[in-house]
Structures are given as C-alpha cells and as structure tokens.
C-alpha positions in Angstrom: -0.6 -17.7 19.1 1.8 -14.8 19.6 2.3 -13.4 23.1 0.0 -10.3 23.5 2.3 -8.8 26.2 3.5 -5.4 25.0 7.2 -4.7 24.9 8.7 -3.0 27.9 8.5 0.8 27.9 5.3 1.0 25.8 2.9 3.7 27.0 -0.5 2.8 28.4 -3.0 2.2 25.7 -0.3 1.7 23.0 -2.0 -1.2 21.4 -5.3 0.6 21.1 -3.6 3.7 19.8 -1.8 1.7 17.1 -5.0 -0.2 16.2 -6.8 3.2 15.9 -4.0 4.4 13.6 -4.3 1.3 11.4 -8.1 1.6 11.2 -7.7 5.3 10.2 -5.3 4.2 7.4 -7.8 1.6 6.2 -10.6 4.2 6.3 -8.6 6.7 4.4 -7.6 4.1 1.8 -11.3 3.3 1.3 -12.2 6.9 1.0 -9.4 7.5 -1.6 -10.5 4.5 -3.6 -14.1 5.8 -3.5 -12.9 9.2 -4.7 -11.0 7.6 -7.5 -14.1 5.5 -8.4 -12.1 2.3 -7.8 -12.2 -0.7 -5.5 -9.7 -0.5 -2.7 -7.7 -3.4 -4.1 -7.4 -1.7 -7.4 -6.4 1.6 -5.7 -3.7 -0.2 -3.7 -2.4 -2.0 -6.8 -2.2 1.2 -8.7 -0.4 2.8 -5.8 2.1 -0.1 -5.9 2.6 0.4 -9.6 3.0 4.1 -9.2 5.8 3.6 -6.7 7.5 0.8 -8.6 7.1 2.3 -12.1 6.7 -1.0 -13.9 6.1 -4.6 -12.7 5.4 -7.9 -14.2 2.0 -9.4 -13.4 3.8 -11.9 -11.1 5.6 -9.2 -9.2 2.3 -7.3 -8.8 0.6 -10.5 -7.6 3.4 -11.0 -5.0 3.2 -7.4 -3.8 -0.6 -7.3 -3.5 -1.0 -10.8 -2.2 -3.5 -11.7 -4.9 -3.5 -14.9 -6.9 -2.1 -14.7 -10.4 -5.6 -15.1 -11.8 -7.0 -12.3 -9.6 -4.1 -10.1 -10.6 -4.8 -10.7 -14.3 -8.4 -9.6 -13.8 -7.2 -6.6 -11.8 -4.8 -5.6 -14.6 -7.6 -6.0 -17.1 -9.9 -3.7 -15.1 -7.2 -1.1 -14.7 -6.3 -1.3 -18.3 -9.9 -0.9 -19.5 -10.2 2.1 -17.2 -7.1 3.6 -18.7 -5.0 3.5 -15.6 -2.3 1.1 -16.8 -0.9 -0.4 -20.0 0.9 -3.6 -20.8 4.3 -3.0 -22.5 7.0 -5.4 -23.7 10.0 -5.6 -21.3 12.9 -3.9 -23.1 15.3 -6.4 -21.6 13.3 -9.5 -22.6 10.5 -9.0 -25.2 8.9 -12.3 -24.2 7.9 -10.7 -20.8 5.2 -8.1 -20.4 5.4 -5.3 -17.9 2.5 -3.4 -16.5 3.1 0.3 -16.1 0.8 3.1 -14.7 -0.7 5.7 -17.0 -1.0 9.1 -15.3 -4.8 9.6 -15.5 -6.0 10.3 -11.9 -5.4 13.6 -10.1 -3.9 11.8 -7.2 -2.9 15.0 -5.5 -6.5 16.1 -5.3 -7.5 12.7 -3.8 -4.7 12.5 -1.2 -4.3 16.2 -0.8 -6.4 16.4 2.4 -4.3 13.7 4.0 -1.0 15.4 3.0 -2.3 18.7 4.4 -3.5 17.2 7.7 -0.3 15.1 8.2 1.8 18.0 7.2 0.2 20.0 10.1 1.0 17.1 12.4 4.6 16.9 11.2 5.1 20.6 11.8 4.9 19.9 15.5 8.1 17.8 15.4 11.8 18.7 15.3 13.9 17.5 12.4 15.5 14.8 14.6 12.0 13.6 15.6 10.9 13.5 12.0 13.9 11.4 11.1 12.8 8.9 13.8 9.2 9.0 12.5 10.3 8.3 8.9 12.7 5.6 10.0 9.7 4.1 11.7 7.6 4.4 8.6 10.2 2.6 6.5 10.8 -0.2 9.1 7.1 -0.6 9.9 6.2 -0.9 6.2 8.6 -3.8 5.9 7.4 -5.4 9.1 3.7 -5.1 8.1 4.4 -6.6 4.7 6.2 -9.5 6.4 3.3 -9.9 8.8 0.9 -9.8 5.8 2.8 -12.7 4.2 2.6 -14.6 7.5 -1.1 -14.1 7.9 -1.7 -15.1 4.3 0.5 -18.3 4.8 -1.5 -19.1 7.9 -4.8 -18.6 6.1 -3.6 -20.8 3.2 -2.8 -23.6 5.7 -6.3 -23.7 7.1 
C-alpha cells in the first residue's frame, strides 16, 4: 500500500480538501449525465469522443477503461440515441470510427459549472491561472495513470 504521508509543504487538511473536490466532480458528472438523460458512463464516453473528435471502439475502450464488449454496447446505446455514428476510417476503410453527433445542448447542461468556476477563476491573477491550468493538465494525466493502476490491481485480484 502507498505511503499515506502527505508531501512536505502541504497545508493542513489538504487530503480532505482534495477528496471533497473529487467528490464534487463526481457529483457534478452524475448531475450532468442525469440532465442529459444518460448513464454517467455514457456521458463520460460522449465527452471523451467530443474532445477526441473520432475514435475507434478500441481507443474508446482504452480511454474509458471498459472492456471491448461493454464499449460495443455503449456505442450501440449512444448510436440508437443519436449521439454518435459509426463511419469508415478515411485512411483505412476496413476500420470503423465512432464520431459524436451534435445533439445535446451541452452548454445548457454544463453552463452552471462554467458560470460558478468562472466566478472562482476571477479571483486569480493571470500567473495564478497559468499554474491552475498547468495543474489541471498534469493532474488529468496523473489521474488517468492512477486509474489504469487501480484497474490493473483490480484485474489481478
């Protein structure tokens, strides 16, 4: 098990603050999925596709951590609901890509979060915002790596 001692220089209660932040992110993702009429896994996969543009089902499986079978069922659900379509890969017509179809008014769904976070960001100087967004980028990569580690540990059990 990893050492639970916080790194030097961390403020008191940092672990609890970070856990509260992650829990708030999870709660918001659930609320956004509910507002879209989707399961949180489907909402997250659609978000992944919206950021990527197009992915193969294997790439989507890797990015979501789902099995290939679960990913196929997820794509089927999203396709039936009109959120994605399967298209031939222009570079290799044997491959199929999954691309998002603009259907949801995502701005309405995530608008309250953008508004509230925008209010938070207004309290920071540009140099502080640069640090925050550097953190977001690095933290996203770190969390995805940690996610793969957790999944690998679960698969070994």
